[in-house]
C-alpha positions as CSV (number, residue, x, y, z in Angstrom):
1,X,-70.7,135.4,-22.8
2,X,-70.5,131.5,-22.2
3,X,-68.1,128.4,-24.3
4,X,-71.5,127.3,-25.7
5,X,-72.3,130.2,-27.9
6,X,-71.1,132.7,-30.2
7,X,-67.0,133.8,-29.6
8,X,-66.2,136.5,-27.6
9,X,-63.9,137.9,-31.2
10,X,-67.1,137.3,-33.2
11,X,-69.8,139.0,-31.0
12,X,-67.7,142.0,-30.9
13,X,-67.0,142.8,-34.3
14,X,-70.6,142.4,-35.1
15,X,-71.4,144.5,-32.2
16,X,-68.9,147.5,-33.3
17,X,-70.0,146.8,-37.2
18,X,-73.9,147.4,-35.9
19,X,-72.9,150.6,-34.5
20,X,-73.7,149.7,-30.7
21,X,-71.8,152.0,-28.2
22,X,-70.6,148.9,-25.7
23,X,-70.2,145.5,-25.0
24,X,-70.6,144.2,-21.2
25,X,-70.0,140.9,-20.0
26,X,-71.2,139.2,-16.5
27,X,-68.7,137.0,-14.1
28,X,-69.4,134.1,-12.1
29,X,-65.9,132.2,-11.5
30,X,-68.3,129.1,-10.4
31,X,-71.4,127.9,-9.2
32,X,-71.6,125.4,-6.3
33,X,-72.6,122.0,-6.4
34,X,-74.4,122.4,-3.4
35,X,-76.3,125.9,-3.1
36,X,-79.0,127.1,-0.5
37,X,-79.1,131.2,-1.6
38,X,-81.9,131.5,-3.8
39,X,-82.2,132.4,-7.2
40,X,-82.5,136.2,-7.6
41,X,-84.8,135.5,-10.9
42,X,-86.6,132.9,-9.6
43,X,-87.0,128.8,-10.3
44,X,-83.8,127.0,-10.9
45,X,-80.4,129.0,-11.9
46,X,-80.2,129.0,-15.7
47,X,-77.7,127.2,-17.6
48,X,-75.4,130.2,-18.9
49,X,-74.4,130.8,-15.0
50,X,-72.6,127.5,-15.2
51,X,-70.6,128.4,-18.3
52,X,-69.8,132.0,-18.3
53,X,-66.2,132.8,-19.2
54,X,-63.9,134.7,-17.3
55,X,-64.5,138.8,-17.9
56,X,-61.1,139.9,-17.9
57,X,-59.8,137.3,-20.6
58,X,-63.1,137.8,-22.4
59,X,-63.0,141.8,-22.7
60,X,-59.0,140.9,-23.5
61,X,-60.1,139.4,-27.1
62,X,-62.8,141.9,-27.9
63,X,-60.5,144.9,-27.3
64,X,-57.9,143.3,-29.5
65,X,-60.8,142.8,-32.1
66,X,-62.5,146.5,-32.3
67,X,-61.5,150.0,-32.2
68,X,-64.0,152.0,-30.4
69,X,-66.0,149.5,-28.7
70,X,-66.1,150.4,-25.1
71,X,-65.9,147.2,-22.8
72,X,-67.6,146.7,-19.4
73,X,-68.5,144.5,-16.7
74,X,-71.6,143.6,-15.3
75,X,-70.8,143.0,-12.9
76,X,-67.0,142.3,-11.9
77,X,-67.3,140.2,-8.2
78,X,-65.2,142.8,-6.8
79,X,-65.8,141.3,-2.9
80,X,-64.1,137.7,-4.2
81,X,-61.1,139.3,-5.6
82,X,-57.7,140.8,-4.1
83,X,-58.4,144.2,-5.1
84,X,-54.6,144.8,-6.4
85,X,-54.7,142.2,-8.7
86,X,-58.0,143.6,-10.0
87,X,-56.9,147.1,-10.3
88,X,-53.8,146.0,-12.7
89,X,-56.0,143.5,-14.8
90,X,-58.4,146.5,-15.6
91,X,-55.8,148.9,-16.0
92,X,-53.8,147.0,-18.0
93,X,-57.3,146.2,-20.3
94,X,-58.0,149.6,-20.3
95,X,-54.2,150.8,-21.4
96,X,-54.4,148.0,-24.2
97,X,-57.7,149.2,-25.7
98,X,-57.0,152.6,-25.6
99,X,-58.9,153.7,-22.8
100,X,-62.4,151.7,-23.4
101,X,-63.0,150.0,-20.2
102,X,-65.7,150.4,-17.9
103,X,-65.7,149.2,-14.6
104,X,-69.3,147.4,-13.7
105,X,-68.7,146.2,-10.3
106,X,-70.8,144.2,-7.7
107,X,-71.2,142.9,-4.3
108,X,-72.8,139.6,-5.2
109,X,-75.4,137.7,-4.3
110,X,-74.5,133.8,-4.2
111,X,-73.3,133.5,-0.5
112,X,-71.8,129.9,-0.9
113,X,-69.6,131.4,-4.6
114,X,-68.7,134.4,-2.4
115,X,-67.5,132.0,0.9
116,X,-65.4,129.8,-1.5
117,X,-63.5,132.7,-1.9
118,X,-62.8,133.0,1.8
119,X,-65.4,136.4,1.8
120,X,-68.1,136.8,4.7
121,X,-71.7,137.6,3.2
122,X,-72.6,139.4,5.9
123,X,-69.5,142.1,5.3
124,X,-69.3,142.3,1.4
125,X,-71.1,145.5,1.2
126,X,-68.2,147.3,3.4
127,X,-65.2,144.8,1.3
128,X,-66.4,145.8,-1.8
129,X,-66.8,149.9,-0.9
130,X,-63.1,150.0,0.6
131,X,-61.7,147.1,-2.8
132,X,-63.3,150.1,-5.1
133,X,-61.5,153.0,-3.0
134,X,-58.3,151.0,-3.1
135,X,-58.5,150.2,-6.6
136,X,-58.9,153.9,-7.4
137,X,-56.2,155.0,-5.4
138,X,-53.5,152.4,-6.8
139,X,-55.0,154.0,-10.4
140,X,-54.5,157.4,-9.6
141,X,-51.5,157.6,-7.3
142,X,-47.5,156.6,-8.3
143,X,-47.3,155.1,-4.9
144,X,-50.9,154.5,-3.5
145,X,-51.5,152.8,-0.1
146,X,-55.2,152.0,1.7
147,X,-55.7,151.5,5.5
148,X,-59.2,150.4,6.3
149,X,-61.2,147.7,8.0
150,X,-60.7,145.2,5.4
151,X,-57.9,146.2,2.8
152,X,-54.5,147.0,4.4
153,X,-51.0,147.8,2.4
154,X,-48.4,149.9,2.9
155,X,-47.1,152.3,-0.3
156,X,-47.1,149.9,-3.5
157,X,-46.0,150.7,-7.3
158,X,-48.6,149.2,-9.4
159,X,-48.4,150.4,-13.4
160,X,-49.5,150.4,-16.0
161,X,-52.2,153.4,-14.9
162,X,-55.3,153.2,-16.9
163,X,-55.3,155.5,-20.0
164,X,-58.6,157.4,-18.9
165,X,-58.6,160.1,-16.5
166,X,-58.4,159.9,-13.4
167,X,-59.9,156.4,-14.0
168,X,-62.2,154.0,-15.9
169,X,-65.6,154.9,-14.9
170,X,-66.8,152.5,-12.0
171,X,-70.2,151.6,-12.1
172,X,-71.9,149.8,-9.3
173,X,-74.4,147.7,-9.4
174,X,-77.5,146.9,-7.2
175,X,-81.3,147.4,-6.2
176,X,-80.6,147.4,-2.5
177,X,-81.4,150.2,0.3
178,X,-78.3,151.8,0.8
179,X,-77.3,151.3,-3.3
180,X,-77.9,155.1,-4.4
181,X,-76.2,156.8,-1.8
182,X,-72.9,153.9,-2.5
183,X,-73.2,154.9,-5.6
184,X,-72.7,159.0,-4.7
185,X,-70.1,158.0,-2.1
186,X,-67.8,155.5,-4.4
187,X,-68.7,155.4,-7.9
188,X,-69.2,157.0,-11.5
189,X,-72.7,155.3,-12.0
190,X,-75.4,153.1,-11.3
191,X,-76.0,149.8,-13.0
192,X,-79.5,149.5,-12.2
193,X,-81.3,146.0,-12.1
194,X,-81.6,143.9,-15.0
195,X,-85.2,143.6,-16.8
196,X,-86.3,147.0,-14.4
197,X,-88.1,149.4,-17.1
198,X,-88.4,153.0,-17.1
199,X,-91.1,153.3,-14.4
200,X,-89.2,150.7,-11.8
201,X,-86.0,153.5,-12.5
202,X,-87.9,156.8,-12.2
203,X,-88.0,157.4,-8.5
204,X,-84.3,155.7,-8.2
205,X,-82.6,157.7,-11.1
206,X,-84.8,161.3,-9.2
207,X,-82.9,160.2,-5.6
208,X,-79.6,159.4,-7.0
209,X,-80.0,163.2,-8.7
210,X,-80.7,164.7,-5.1
211,X,-78.3,162.3,-3.3
212,X,-75.7,163.7,-5.7
213,X,-76.6,167.2,-5.7
214,X,-76.3,167.2,-1.9
215,X,-73.2,166.0,-2.1
216,X,-71.8,168.7,-4.4
217,X,-70.6,166.4,-7.0
218,X,-71.5,165.6,-11.0
219,X,-74.6,163.4,-11.3
220,X,-73.7,159.9,-11.7
221,X,-74.3,157.7,-14.9
222,X,-77.4,155.0,-15.1
223,X,-77.3,152.3,-17.3
224,X,-80.3,150.2,-18.1
225,X,-80.6,146.7,-19.4
226,X,-84.0,145.2,-20.9
227,X,-84.9,141.7,-22.0
228,X,-87.2,143.3,-24.5
229,X,-87.6,144.6,-27.7
230,X,-90.1,147.6,-27.5
231,X,-89.2,150.8,-28.9
232,X,-91.2,152.6,-26.8
233,X,-89.6,151.1,-23.9
234,X,-86.4,152.6,-25.1
235,X,-87.6,155.8,-26.0
236,X,-89.1,156.0,-22.2
237,X,-85.1,155.2,-21.1
238,X,-84.1,158.0,-23.0
239,X,-87.0,160.6,-21.9
240,X,-85.3,159.5,-18.4
241,X,-82.1,160.3,-18.9
242,X,-80.3,157.3,-18.9
243,X,-77.1,157.3,-20.4
244,X,-77.0,153.8,-21.9
245,X,-79.3,150.7,-22.2
246,X,-78.0,147.2,-22.3
247,X,-79.4,144.8,-24.4
248,X,-79.7,141.1,-23.2
249,X,-77.9,138.3,-25.5
250,X,-78.8,135.1,-24.5
251,X,-76.6,132.1,-25.0
252,X,-77.5,131.1,-28.7
253,X,-76.2,129.8,-31.5
254,X,-74.1,132.3,-33.4
255,X,-76.3,132.6,-36.3
256,X,-78.9,133.1,-33.8
257,X,-77.0,135.8,-32.1
258,X,-76.2,138.0,-35.0
259,X,-80.0,137.5,-36.3
260,X,-80.6,139.1,-33.4
261,X,-78.0,141.6,-33.1
262,X,-79.4,142.8,-36.5
263,X,-83.4,143.3,-35.0
264,X,-81.5,145.4,-31.9
265,X,-80.0,147.5,-34.5
266,X,-82.9,148.3,-36.1
267,X,-83.8,150.2,-32.8
268,X,-81.1,152.6,-32.3
269,X,-83.3,155.2,-33.5
270,X,-85.8,154.8,-30.4
271,X,-82.7,155.5,-27.9
272,X,-80.5,158.3,-30.3
273,X,-79.8,160.0,-26.7
274,X,-78.5,157.3,-25.2
275,X,-75.6,155.1,-25.9
276,X,-76.8,151.2,-26.5
C-alpha cells in the first residue's frame, strides 16, 4: 500500500466485497539514503518500500469503510517504536473496528532504519520480545507495569482496552532458527516468510505444533503469503492446516488492482478451509 496505487478505502471496500477474509499492510517508517544492509529479496530494493503508507492510519481508514474485514500488519516493526504508544494505537484500532485487528509483529531487517530509531540491531529480537510482553500487559490489565532489560515502566493506566479478549492475536513474523520457539513463547501465530510454499513450510509447521504441545499451549495459527495464483499451491496450504493465505498485491494502477482482485477471488474455493 503506497501513495502511488489504489487508496486504502477503495481497496478495503473491494477486498471485502469480493469475499476475502482480511487485509494486511506492511511497514517501513523510512528508507535510509545510505544503506549497507542487503535487501533480503536480492537485487535493488523495490520502489514500493520507499513509498509505503503508515500502517496505523491505513488500517484506520480501512476499518471506517468495512464491517467484517479483518485488518492486520505484516509486519509492524515493533523494535522501532515505543511499546506504550503501540499498545494505545492498536487497542484504539481494535476498539474502532469492533474487534477486527491482527497485530503482526517483527524485528525488522534494515539495520540502518533501526539505528535511526535508536534501536541496536544486535539486540532487536530481545527488545521485540519485551515490547510484545509489555503490550500484552497494557492490553489485559487495568494497571500495567513491566520491568525488563530494555522495557521498564511503573504501573500505568491505558485505555481503551481491545475489544477482542484477551487481546488481538499477536502474529510473529520471521524465519530464523529461533523464530518458532519465540512464536510459542510470546505470540499467538506465525507469519511465515513471503513466498514460502507448502513444501517449504511443512517442516516448520510440524515443529511449531510439537513445540506448542511440549509447552502445553494451544497450537499457534500459521499465515502464509504467496506471490502466485496457483490453485494447487493454495490447496497445498489448506492441506497443511495453514489458517490464512495472504496474496501479495503489487502497487499497480487502481484498475489493475481491481482486475487482479477479481482473478484472486476466483481462487477462493481452492482454500475453502483456510482464510484468505
